Backbone as a chain_set.jsonl record, in Angstrom:
{"seq": "MSEPGNAAASSDQVVYNTYYTMYMLQNVNLYLSWSNIANFWAYLYDSPKSLWFVKVGGENSGPVLTGDTLQVVINVGQSGGLKGYLYCRGLNDWTVAWNSSTSSTAATWSIWTDEAMTPGLPIALGQTVYLTNRDPSYAGNFLIQYLPQYPDYLTVGPATVPCQFQILADDSALSADEPNAKRSPPPPDTQEA", "coords": {"N": [[-97.515, 19.698, 210.992], [-97.856, 20.361, 207.589], [-100.053, 19.195, 204.975], [-98.813, 16.966, 202.458], [-97.761, 17.8, 199.089], [-98.306, 17.317, 195.551], [-95.972, 17.078, 193.986], [-94.715, 15.019, 192.718], [-95.702, 14.433, 190.224], [-94.324, 16.043, 188.475], [-91.742, 15.134, 188.318], [-89.439, 12.388, 188.05], [-88.048, 11.608, 190.228], [-88.11, 10.467, 193.58], [-89.287, 12.38, 196.238], [-89.253, 14.117, 199.407], [-92.172, 14.79, 201.459], [-94.297, 14.569, 199.636], [-97.088, 13.153, 197.992], [-97.346, 9.629, 197.493], [-97.755, 6.184, 196.39], [-97.253, 2.839, 197.593], [-96.355, -0.148, 196.132], [-96.507, -3.576, 196.358], [-94.524, -5.899, 194.79], [-93.995, -8.705, 194.682], [-95.598, -11.886, 194.848], [-98.277, -10.887, 195.691], [-99.029, -8.451, 194.433], [-100.149, -5.959, 195.401], [-101.186, -2.906, 197.084], [-99.636, -0.943, 199.689], [-101.476, -0.359, 202.542], [-104.029, 0.06, 204.984], [-105.614, -1.746, 207.629], [-108.427, -1.606, 209.612], [-109.216, -3.279, 211.747], [-109.879, -3.314, 214.872], [-107.483, -2.007, 215.289], [-104.977, -0.085, 213.536], [-103.646, -1.79, 211.217], [-100.755, -2.615, 209.243], [-101.347, -3.31, 205.947], [-101.914, -5.068, 202.923], [-103.48, -4.09, 199.985], [-105.89, -3.967, 197.252], [-106.355, -1.481, 196.067], [-104.904, 1.781, 195.538], [-103.31, 3.665, 198.185], [-102.714, 6.779, 199.55], [-99.539, 7.939, 200.643], [-96.698, 9.361, 202.359], [-93.265, 10.451, 202.758], [-91.3, 11.296, 205.563], [-88.469, 12.972, 206.536], [-86.129, 12.043, 209.025], [-84.357, 13.782, 211.418], [-83.326, 15.752, 209.735], [-83.667, 18.124, 207.017], [-86.945, 18.276, 205.813], [-87.316, 18.033, 202.963], [-86.55, 17.927, 199.451], [-84.722, 15.325, 197.598], [-85.43, 11.856, 198.269], [-83.059, 9.689, 199.483], [-81.149, 6.64, 199.229], [-80.519, 4.881, 202.232], [-81.307, 6.948, 203.863], [-82.722, 8.021, 206.975], [-86.013, 7.715, 207.751], [-89.593, 8.323, 208.055], [-92.601, 6.602, 207.283], [-95.636, 7.801, 206.327], [-99.181, 7.952, 206.662], [-102.604, 8.797, 205.982], [-105.106, 7.877, 208.178], [-108.215, 6.434, 209.32], [-111.738, 7.246, 209.417], [-112.252, 9.864, 208.469], [-109.802, 10.608, 207.59], [-108.25, 12.336, 209.043], [-106.463, 11.56, 210.995], [-103.081, 10.88, 211.437], [-100.936, 8.214, 210.614], [-98.001, 6.459, 211.474], [-95.748, 4.237, 210.076], [-95.007, 1.416, 211.909], [-92.965, -0.735, 213.723], [-93.678, -3.59, 215.617], [-92.48, -5.843, 216.551], [-90.607, -8.856, 215.797], [-90.999, -11.079, 212.992], [-93.49, -12.643, 213.805], [-95.161, -10.599, 214.522], [-97.44, -8.185, 213.786], [-96.972, -5.392, 211.698], [-97.88, -2.026, 212.345], [-99.845, 1.026, 211.979], [-99.025, 3.797, 213.721], [-99.881, 6.517, 215.877], [-97.909, 7.884, 217.17], [-94.74, 9.48, 216.965], [-92.485, 9.186, 218.391], [-91.025, 6.852, 218.915], [-88.212, 4.841, 217.979], [-88.925, 2.627, 216.575], [-90.621, 3.438, 214.647], [-89.081, 4.367, 212.642], [-87.257, 4.1, 209.585], [-85.011, 2.777, 207.093], [-84.342, 3.219, 203.657], [-83.773, 1.361, 200.693], [-82.267, 0.523, 197.517], [-80.735, -1.458, 196.481], [-79.268, -4.706, 197.049], [-76.805, -4.564, 198.266], [-77.033, -2.403, 199.833], [-76.291, 0.342, 199.324], [-75.525, 3.579, 200.304], [-76.918, 6.916, 199.73], [-77.924, 6.979, 197.104], [-80.081, 8.24, 194.546], [-83.66, 7.827, 194.278], [-85.879, 6.573, 191.946], [-89.197, 6.936, 190.617], [-91.13, 3.993, 190.448], [-88.978, 2.333, 190.784], [-87.529, -0.551, 192.348], [-87.7, -0.935, 195.835], [-86.519, -1.472, 199.221], [-87.373, -1.67, 202.654], [-85.826, -1.183, 205.76], [-85.926, -1.607, 209.291], [-85.073, 0.82, 211.828], [-84.908, 0.716, 214.573], [-82.974, -0.226, 217.419], [-83.549, -2.815, 218.393], [-84.602, -4.145, 216.213], [-83.028, -3.66, 214.071], [-81.724, -3.842, 210.78], [-83.541, -5.685, 209.915], [-86.126, -6.458, 207.578], [-89.051, -4.897, 206.111], [-91.569, -7.048, 205.545], [-93.763, -9.517, 204.011], [-96.249, -11.12, 206.01], [-95.983, -14.214, 206.169], [-96.716, -17.812, 206.083], [-99.48, -17.795, 206.352], [-100.822, -15.303, 206.463], [-100.695, -13.407, 204.149], [-101.575, -10.868, 203.359], [-100.951, -9.115, 205.322], [-98.296, -7.355, 207.077], [-94.971, -7.749, 208.46], [-91.887, -7.594, 210.321], [-88.723, -8.828, 209.503], [-86.135, -11.203, 208.506], [-84.98, -11.071, 205.091], [-86.313, -13.277, 203.785], [-88.748, -13.777, 202.786], [-91.164, -12.212, 200.554], [-90.286, -8.772, 200.019], [-90.104, -6.584, 198.409], [-90.936, -3.412, 197.167], [-92.529, -1.023, 194.968], [-92.28, 2.442, 194.504], [-94.81, 4.529, 193.599], [-96.291, 7.195, 191.658], [-98.861, 9.296, 192.978], [-101.927, 10.583, 192.274], [-104.277, 11.27, 193.487], [-104.424, 11.821, 196.235], [-105.547, 10.173, 198.295], [-107.616, 9.653, 201.127], [-109.762, 8.53, 202.318], [-111.617, 5.963, 204.108], [-110.894, 2.529, 203.506], [-112.875, 0.14, 201.692], [-114.392, -2.76, 203.235], [-114.635, -5.172, 201.924], [-112.868, -7.267, 201.004], [-111.279, -8.167, 203.091], [-108.756, -9.987, 204.759], [-108.55, -12.505, 207.356], [-107.196, -11.331, 210.45], [-103.785, -11.702, 211.734], [-102.87, -13.701, 214.682], [-101.497, -12.157, 216.644], [-102.624, -9.653, 216.528], [-104.714, -9.601, 218.223], [-103.711, -9.044, 220.635], [-102.46, -6.564, 222.967]], "CA": [[-96.983, 19.484, 209.665], [-98.854, 20.543, 206.549], [-100.25, 18.043, 204.097], [-97.895, 16.949, 201.313], [-98.261, 18.179, 197.776], [-98.196, 16.301, 194.511], [-94.858, 17.428, 193.097], [-94.227, 13.818, 192.056], [-96.136, 14.413, 188.838], [-93.41, 16.803, 187.644], [-90.396, 14.575, 188.363], [-89.361, 10.95, 188.275], [-87.311, 11.357, 191.455], [-88.908, 10.454, 194.798], [-88.903, 13.481, 197.123], [-89.97, 14.204, 200.679], [-93.365, 15.611, 201.622], [-95.071, 14.449, 198.408], [-97.896, 11.937, 198.001], [-97.009, 8.47, 196.667], [-98.282, 4.907, 196.86], [-96.245, 1.773, 197.562], [-96.933, -1.329, 195.496], [-95.68, -4.764, 196.57], [-94.4, -6.619, 193.533], [-93.943, -10.165, 194.746], [-96.648, -12.701, 195.449], [-99.647, -10.397, 195.795], [-99.299, -7.302, 193.572], [-101.1, -5.12, 196.14], [-100.675, -1.644, 197.612], [-99.555, -0.751, 201.131], [-102.663, 0.338, 203.008], [-104.253, -0.219, 206.401], [-106.821, -2.467, 208.011], [-108.819, -1.05, 210.898], [-109.841, -4.262, 212.627], [-109.468, -3.032, 216.258], [-106.293, -1.171, 215.269], [-104.615, 0.22, 212.161], [-102.569, -2.706, 210.866], [-100.2, -2.499, 207.895], [-102.152, -4.245, 205.19], [-101.77, -4.964, 201.475], [-104.836, -3.973, 199.458], [-105.852, -3.869, 195.795], [-106.454, -0.109, 195.566], [-103.811, 2.589, 196.097], [-103.523, 4.494, 199.369], [-101.696, 7.825, 199.578], [-98.604, 8.007, 201.755], [-95.568, 10.237, 202.09], [-92.068, 10.193, 203.552], [-90.818, 12.4, 206.392], [-87.072, 12.743, 206.894], [-85.833, 12.128, 210.451], [-83.055, 14.383, 211.691], [-82.84, 16.565, 208.627], [-84.682, 18.939, 206.353], [-87.988, 17.451, 205.212], [-87.518, 18.437, 201.58], [-85.521, 17.406, 198.562], [-84.838, 13.929, 197.19], [-85.243, 10.728, 199.182], [-81.868, 8.959, 199.068], [-80.955, 5.373, 199.923], [-79.852, 5.008, 203.52], [-81.926, 7.986, 204.689], [-83.61, 7.642, 208.07], [-87.278, 8.363, 207.425], [-90.846, 7.739, 208.505], [-93.62, 6.434, 206.263], [-96.828, 8.393, 206.949], [-100.42, 7.73, 205.916], [-103.826, 9.25, 206.644], [-105.953, 6.746, 208.56], [-109.468, 6.806, 209.97], [-112.875, 7.512, 208.54], [-112.157, 11.178, 207.837], [-108.445, 10.82, 207.127], [-107.599, 13.365, 209.841], [-105.455, 10.97, 211.87], [-101.893, 10.423, 210.726], [-100.321, 7.004, 211.128], [-96.593, 6.262, 211.121], [-95.472, 2.806, 209.981], [-94.425, 1.133, 213.225], [-92.606, -2.132, 213.966], [-94.062, -4.026, 216.954], [-91.726, -7.043, 216.897], [-90.085, -9.598, 214.649], [-91.512, -12.316, 212.398], [-94.904, -12.953, 214.0], [-95.811, -9.414, 215.079], [-97.931, -7.389, 212.674], [-96.616, -3.976, 211.632], [-99.076, -1.191, 212.494], [-99.743, 2.48, 211.81], [-99.108, 4.347, 215.074], [-99.958, 7.979, 215.844], [-96.739, 8.45, 217.843], [-93.495, 9.536, 216.198], [-91.366, 9.245, 219.331], [-90.286, 5.597, 218.993], [-87.356, 4.502, 216.838], [-89.584, 1.557, 215.828], [-91.336, 4.101, 213.552], [-88.094, 4.897, 211.695], [-86.863, 3.121, 208.586], [-84.077, 3.151, 206.033], [-84.839, 2.785, 202.351], [-82.657, 0.862, 199.877], [-82.606, 0.074, 196.164], [-79.888, -2.586, 196.084], [-78.99, -5.641, 198.138], [-75.572, -4.145, 198.942], [-77.424, -1.272, 200.684], [-75.421, 1.474, 199.021], [-76.173, 4.828, 200.715], [-76.78, 8.133, 198.942], [-78.415, 6.872, 195.73], [-81.433, 8.758, 194.34], [-84.683, 6.8, 194.043], [-86.799, 6.972, 190.885], [-90.524, 6.321, 190.638], [-91.178, 2.675, 189.836], [-87.798, 1.536, 191.133], [-87.725, -1.472, 193.467], [-87.092, -0.496, 197.093], [-86.653, -2.295, 200.413], [-87.337, -0.888, 203.88], [-85.318, -1.853, 206.961], [-86.251, -0.847, 210.494], [-83.915, 1.459, 212.459], [-84.886, 0.502, 216.018], [-81.872, -1.146, 217.755], [-84.036, -4.19, 218.595], [-85.021, -4.748, 214.944], [-82.157, -3.114, 213.027], [-81.297, -4.772, 209.737], [-84.656, -6.521, 209.488], [-86.87, -5.87, 206.476], [-90.51, -4.911, 206.051], [-91.87, -8.225, 204.724], [-95.088, -10.11, 204.158], [-96.473, -12.027, 207.129], [-96.3, -15.467, 205.475], [-97.527, -18.066, 204.896], [-100.916, -17.763, 206.594], [-101.421, -13.965, 206.442], [-99.893, -12.666, 203.176], [-102.046, -9.497, 203.177], [-100.418, -8.311, 206.424], [-96.845, -7.181, 207.043], [-94.212, -7.869, 209.685], [-90.477, -7.268, 210.118], [-87.901, -10.016, 209.67], [-85.102, -11.356, 207.473], [-85.506, -10.994, 203.723], [-86.516, -14.633, 203.272], [-90.049, -13.747, 202.126], [-91.225, -10.99, 199.749], [-90.097, -7.482, 200.68], [-89.864, -5.551, 197.4], [-92.006, -2.479, 196.828], [-92.28, 0.057, 194.03], [-92.912, 3.705, 194.862], [-95.51, 5.022, 192.423], [-96.913, 8.511, 191.806], [-100.25, 9.286, 193.42], [-102.574, 11.817, 191.836], [-105.586, 11.477, 194.096], [-104.352, 12.183, 197.658], [-106.594, 9.396, 198.956], [-107.618, 9.649, 202.588], [-110.982, 7.899, 202.807], [-111.525, 4.597, 204.603], [-110.989, 1.49, 202.484], [-113.998, -0.779, 201.91], [-114.025, -3.975, 203.969], [-115.138, -6.328, 201.2], [-111.95, -8.374, 200.76], [-110.332, -8.257, 204.193], [-108.335, -11.3, 205.231], [-108.542, -12.562, 208.819], [-105.929, -10.805, 210.982], [-102.918, -12.636, 212.471], [-103.209, -13.828, 216.097], [-100.92, -11.128, 217.508], [-103.447, -8.446, 216.495], [-105.674, -9.683, 219.331], [-102.983, -8.64, 221.852], [-102.18, -5.122, 223.027]], "C": [[-98.109, 19.644, 208.647], [-98.953, 19.275, 205.702], [-99.268, 18.11, 202.929], [-98.576, 17.447, 200.043], [-98.097, 17.04, 196.801], [-97.112, 16.651, 193.495], [-94.352, 16.232, 192.305], [-94.594, 13.794, 190.57], [-95.139, 15.13, 187.929], [-92.003, 16.211, 187.586], [-90.459, 13.071, 188.569], [-88.641, 10.61, 189.576], [-88.25, 11.439, 192.655], [-88.375, 11.531, 195.739], [-89.742, 13.441, 198.397], [-91.218, 15.076, 200.549], [-94.197, 15.688, 200.341], [-95.848, 13.141, 198.461], [-97.377, 10.892, 197.01], [-97.907, 7.31, 197.092], [-97.121, 3.911, 196.809], [-96.933, 0.484, 197.141], [-96.004, -2.508, 195.722], [-95.717, -5.631, 195.322], [-94.608, -8.119, 193.667], [-95.211, -10.752, 195.356], [-98.051, -12.142, 195.313], [-99.997, -9.272, 194.849], [-100.391, -6.417, 194.163], [-100.402, -3.886, 196.69], [-100.624, -1.653, 199.133], [-100.723, 0.123, 201.562], [-102.789, 0.114, 204.504], [-105.559, -0.963, 206.576], [-107.186, -2.014, 209.413], [-109.61, -2.023, 211.767], [-109.23, -4.073, 214.013], [-108.203, -2.191, 216.362], [-105.974, -0.896, 213.809], [-103.398, -0.607, 211.774], [-102.054, -2.417, 209.476], [-100.767, -3.647, 207.068], [-101.901, -4.019, 203.706], [-103.157, -5.07, 200.849], [-104.791, -3.701, 197.965], [-106.097, -2.475, 195.232], [-105.391, 0.759, 196.248], [-104.242, 3.4, 197.309], [-102.384, 5.506, 199.428], [-100.837, 7.732, 200.824], [-97.503, 8.978, 201.378], [-94.439, 9.911, 203.041], [-91.666, 11.464, 204.288], [-89.39, 12.061, 206.803], [-86.876, 12.938, 208.389], [-84.443, 12.75, 210.604], [-82.479, 15.196, 210.553], [-83.976, 17.357, 208.034], [-85.653, 18.045, 205.604], [-88.331, 17.956, 203.803], [-86.386, 17.844, 200.75], [-85.689, 15.926, 198.298], [-84.695, 12.951, 198.357], [-84.06, 9.935, 198.635], [-81.76, 7.645, 199.833], [-80.148, 5.603, 201.189], [-80.423, 6.102, 204.396], [-82.724, 7.351, 205.823], [-84.896, 8.428, 207.871], [-88.441, 7.678, 208.116], [-91.781, 7.653, 207.309], [-94.933, 6.833, 206.921], [-98.028, 8.187, 206.036], [-101.562, 8.369, 206.694], [-104.682, 8.024, 206.932], [-107.225, 7.274, 209.207], [-110.525, 7.166, 208.948], [-112.738, 8.829, 207.797], [-110.762, 11.461, 207.305], [-107.678, 11.844, 207.939], [-106.506, 12.849, 210.756], [-104.282, 10.49, 211.037], [-101.338, 9.183, 211.418], [-98.909, 6.881, 210.603], [-96.317, 4.768, 211.152], [-94.569, 2.403, 211.136], [-94.183, -0.368, 213.391], [-92.938, -2.495, 215.409], [-93.261, -5.235, 217.429], [-91.344, -7.784, 215.627], [-90.932, -10.805, 214.279], [-92.995, -12.577, 212.591], [-95.618, -11.828, 214.741], [-96.165, -8.491, 213.928], [-97.474, -5.937, 212.794], [-97.904, -3.16, 211.652], [-98.779, 0.242, 212.085], [-100.003, 3.08, 213.175], [-99.118, 5.864, 214.992], [-98.739, 8.647, 216.479], [-95.51, 8.411, 216.935], [-92.275, 9.401, 217.09], [-90.515, 7.971, 219.367], [-89.413, 5.384, 217.765], [-87.94, 3.342, 216.034], [-90.415, 2.112, 214.671], [-90.362, 4.728, 212.557], [-87.544, 3.766, 210.834], [-85.725, 3.668, 207.747], [-84.609, 2.554, 204.749], [-83.637, 2.445, 201.468], [-83.158, 0.461, 198.5], [-81.781, -1.125, 195.718], [-79.57, -3.45, 197.299], [-77.721, -5.299, 198.895], [-75.821, -2.979, 199.894], [-76.442, -0.112, 200.544], [-76.117, 2.768, 199.425], [-75.991, 5.943, 199.69], [-77.259, 8.073, 197.51], [-79.803, 7.498, 195.622], [-82.381, 7.609, 194.015], [-85.664, 7.335, 193.005], [-88.146, 6.296, 191.084], [-90.478, 4.987, 189.91], [-90.003, 1.779, 190.154], [-88.13, 0.625, 192.319], [-86.998, -0.955, 194.696], [-87.369, -1.521, 198.19], [-86.635, -1.355, 201.607], [-86.777, -1.743, 205.01], [-85.614, -0.972, 208.159], [-84.993, -0.35, 211.172], [-83.861, 1.259, 213.97], [-83.765, -0.495, 216.357], [-82.318, -2.604, 217.935], [-84.327, -4.909, 217.281], [-84.104, -4.376, 213.786], [-81.707, -4.193, 212.048], [-82.387, -5.704, 209.267], [-85.544, -5.737, 208.531], [-88.365, -5.84, 206.749], [-90.886, -6.005, 205.066], [-93.334, -8.637, 204.889], [-95.105, -11.062, 205.35], [-96.937, -13.352, 206.524], [-96.124, -16.672, 206.389], [-99.014, -17.821, 205.108], [-101.568, -16.405, 206.362], [-100.712, -13.053, 205.437], [-100.357, -11.233, 202.929], [-101.515, -8.558, 204.258], [-98.895, -8.278, 206.342], [-96.245, -7.351, 208.431], [-92.78, -7.425, 209.368], [-89.663, -8.523, 210.391], [-86.835, -10.081, 208.592], [-85.749, -11.404, 206.09], [-85.644, -12.373, 203.089], [-87.878, -14.777, 202.622], [-90.153, -12.41, 201.405], [-91.117, -9.692, 200.55], [-89.884, -6.355, 199.689], [-91.126, -4.72, 197.16], [-91.562, -1.613, 195.667], [-92.964, 1.295, 194.59], [-93.502, 4.266, 193.582], [-96.104, 6.395, 192.707], [-98.365, 8.331, 192.237], [-100.87, 10.623, 193.051], [-103.759, 12.199, 192.709], [-105.562, 11.901, 195.545], [-105.449, 11.484, 198.457], [-106.485, 9.505, 200.465], [-108.832, 8.951, 203.156], [-110.721, 6.474, 203.274], [-111.644, 3.625, 203.434], [-112.228, 0.625, 202.745], [-113.51, -2.084, 202.535], [-114.293, -5.261, 203.198], [-114.177, -7.505, 201.14], [-110.936, -8.553, 201.889], [-110.019, -9.708, 204.548], [-108.404, -11.32, 206.754], [-107.196, -12.083, 209.348], [-105.111, -11.876, 211.692], [-103.241, -12.632, 213.969], [-102.669, -12.699, 216.973], [-101.741, -9.843, 217.518], [-104.504, -8.45, 217.593], [-105.045, -9.248, 220.64], [-102.692, -7.146, 221.796], [-100.808, -4.813, 222.458]], "O": [[-99.2, 19.108, 208.84], [-98.071, 18.416, 205.714], [-98.932, 19.199, 202.464], [-99.802, 17.503, 199.95], [-97.782, 15.917, 197.194], [-97.32, 16.531, 192.288], [-93.633, 16.405, 191.321], [-93.88, 13.205, 189.758], [-95.105, 14.858, 186.729], [-91.151, 16.737, 186.871], [-91.394, 12.546, 189.173], [-88.623, 9.45, 189.987], [-89.077, 12.347, 192.75], [-87.175, 11.596, 196.008], [-90.798, 12.81, 198.447], [-91.319, 15.949, 199.687], [-94.734, 16.743, 200.004], [-95.324, 12.128, 198.924], [-97.023, 11.201, 195.872], [-98.707, 7.429, 198.02], [-96.144, 4.108, 196.087], [-97.948, 0.081, 197.71], [-94.838, -2.461, 195.328], [-96.78, -6.043, 194.858], [-95.313, -8.731, 192.864], [-95.809, -10.175, 196.264], [-98.946, -12.856, 194.86], [-101.164, -9.136, 194.481], [-101.413, -6.155, 193.529], [-99.173, -3.832, 196.752], [-101.454, -2.282, 199.789], [-100.935, 1.207, 201.019], [-101.787, -0.006, 205.209], [-106.486, -0.827, 205.777], [-106.343, -2.035, 210.31], [-110.561, -1.63, 212.442], [-108.165, -4.623, 214.295], [-107.887, -1.705, 217.448], [-106.645, -1.43, 212.927], [-102.259, -0.184, 211.975], [-102.825, -2.012, 208.606], [-100.673, -4.812, 207.455], [-101.696, -2.882, 203.282], [-103.913, -6.0, 201.131], [-103.765, -3.252, 197.453], [-106.049, -2.302, 194.014], [-105.021, 0.507, 197.394], [-105.408, 3.774, 197.433], [-101.214, 5.127, 199.364], [-101.335, 7.479, 201.921], [-97.383, 9.373, 200.218], [-94.626, 9.182, 204.015], [-91.686, 12.559, 203.727], [-89.134, 10.99, 207.353], [-87.4, 13.894, 208.963], [-83.477, 12.293, 209.991], [-81.26, 15.311, 210.428], [-85.115, 17.271, 208.493], [-85.242, 17.163, 204.85], [-89.484, 18.263, 203.501], [-85.402, 17.331, 201.282], [-86.679, 15.327, 198.718], [-83.941, 13.189, 199.301], [-84.052, 9.552, 197.465], [-82.232, 7.549, 200.966], [-79.218, 6.41, 201.216], [-80.065, 6.187, 205.571], [-83.322, 6.288, 205.66], [-84.878, 9.658, 207.828], [-88.296, 6.597, 208.687], [-91.763, 8.515, 206.431], [-95.308, 6.275, 207.952], [-97.916, 8.239, 204.811], [-101.502, 8.474, 207.919], [-104.951, 7.224, 206.035], [-107.291, 8.44, 209.596], [-110.236, 7.363, 207.768], [-113.073, 8.908, 206.615], [-110.561, 12.469, 206.628], [-106.558, 12.198, 207.57], [-105.696, 13.636, 211.247], [-104.462, 9.779, 210.049], [-101.279, 9.112, 212.645], [-98.642, 7.161, 209.434], [-96.618, 4.102, 212.143], [-93.496, 2.976, 211.323], [-95.1, -1.171, 213.218], [-92.529, -1.789, 216.331], [-93.356, -5.614, 218.596], [-91.715, -7.385, 214.523], [-91.506, -11.466, 215.144], [-93.707, -12.723, 211.598], [-96.561, -12.069, 215.495], [-95.288, -8.061, 213.178], [-97.577, -5.329, 213.86], [-98.902, -3.554, 211.05], [-97.628, 0.622, 211.872], [-101.083, 2.897, 213.736], [-98.446, 6.444, 214.139], [-98.559, 9.857, 216.337], [-95.276, 7.431, 216.228], [-91.145, 9.49, 216.609], [-89.371, 8.024, 219.819], [-89.814, 5.703, 216.645], [-87.493, 3.093, 214.914], [-90.866, 1.355, 213.811], [-90.768, 5.534, 211.719], [-87.388, 2.633, 211.29], [-85.502, 4.878, 207.698], [-85.251, 1.504, 204.759], [-82.621, 3.139, 201.486], [-84.324, 0.102, 198.331], [-82.084, -1.743, 194.698], [-79.601, -2.978, 198.436], [-77.567, -5.699, 200.049], [-74.94, -2.603, 200.667], [-75.849, 0.347, 201.52], [-77.211, 3.039, 198.931], [-75.053, 5.93, 198.893], [-77.033, 9.018, 196.754], [-80.627, 7.311, 196.517], [-81.96, 6.556, 193.537], [-86.216, 8.424, 193.169], [-88.224, 5.208, 191.654], [-89.845, 4.875, 188.86], [-90.022, 0.591, 189.831], [-88.921, 0.993, 193.188], [-85.827, -0.58, 194.622], [-88.305, -2.316, 198.108], [-85.945, -0.336, 201.574], [-87.197, -2.884, 205.201], [-85.564, 0.255, 208.068], [-83.954, -1.008, 211.112], [-82.856, 1.603, 214.593], [-83.613, -1.502, 215.665], [-81.547, -3.524, 217.66], [-84.303, -6.139, 217.229], [-84.375, -4.738, 212.642], [-81.358, -5.306, 212.441], [-82.184, -6.449, 208.308], [-85.695, -4.522, 208.653], [-88.884, -6.649, 207.517], [-90.564, -5.91, 203.881], [-94.036, -8.166, 205.783], [-94.11, -11.719, 205.656], [-98.137, -13.589, 206.383], [-95.429, -16.558, 207.399], [-99.747, -17.655, 204.133], [-102.767, -16.352, 206.088], [-100.175, -12.018, 205.833], [-99.61, -10.448, 202.344], [-101.617, -7.339, 204.124], [-98.283, -9.072, 205.628], [-96.91, -7.131, 209.443], [-92.505, -6.938, 208.272], [-89.883, -9.206, 211.391], [-86.65, -9.122, 207.842], [-86.926, -11.738, 205.954], [-85.149, -12.609, 201.987], [-88.147, -15.788, 201.973], [-89.308, -11.541, 201.62], [-91.748, -9.524, 201.594], [-89.511, -5.255, 200.096], [-92.221, -5.251, 196.979], [-90.367, -1.478, 195.404], [-94.086, 1.22, 195.089], [-92.792, 4.46, 192.595], [-96.389, 6.726, 193.858], [-99.009, 7.338, 191.9], [-100.388, 11.675, 193.471], [-104.202, 13.347, 192.671], [-106.6, 12.315, 196.062], [-106.188, 12.125, 199.205], [-105.387, 9.454, 201.02], [-108.928, 8.791, 204.373], [-109.73, 5.853, 202.886], [-112.397, 3.863, 202.49], [-112.591, 0.403, 203.901], [-112.349, -2.461, 202.377], [-114.187, -6.346, 203.771], [-114.622, -8.65, 201.22], [-109.836, -9.05, 201.649], [-110.916, -10.547, 204.626], [-108.325, -10.266, 207.385], [-106.158, -12.392, 208.761], [-105.67, -12.851, 212.196], [-103.82, -11.67, 214.474], [-103.317, -12.319, 217.949], [-101.58, -9.021, 218.42], [-105.12, -7.42, 217.866], [-105.739, -9.094, 221.645], [-102.677, -6.54, 220.724], [-100.4, -3.652, 222.425]]}, "num_chains": 1, "name": "protein.A"}
């Protein structure tokens, strides 16, 4: 797969195969990123990190619509050459990670803009979105903060803790490693395989 472009600058509609960032509104006001403490964990950080959406089971172009089955992809690693797919490892007390494999349904998500989960709606930049996992074991559970002890990390569970993101335009196509200055200690499950 080729690297995404930056078509987002020309339109307010979120489209596939274009660089964006995801900003968590509630509680922390941080961007979706990664922490490389022994693995690539889904992490909320204060500087933007480029990511893009890949449509599952359809053409990887055009607008991202609510209810679409998609993957969230990011460049990870020192050189940015490794792609990571947002991956659910379990519910509630299992940290979400960036995994290099696309074969598991735990790396597939649906995106929503309303609590009624209305399918087929276009998504505009800056609009509030929610992600739910598509794996049969985790279906209907949201991408949420790992609270209360580890609010910088993410897990999957019911929408009882913050789960709102904004998709924002990204001009820089960031791929470099994030500095380690403000890393929070990782949750206990990150010590397990």
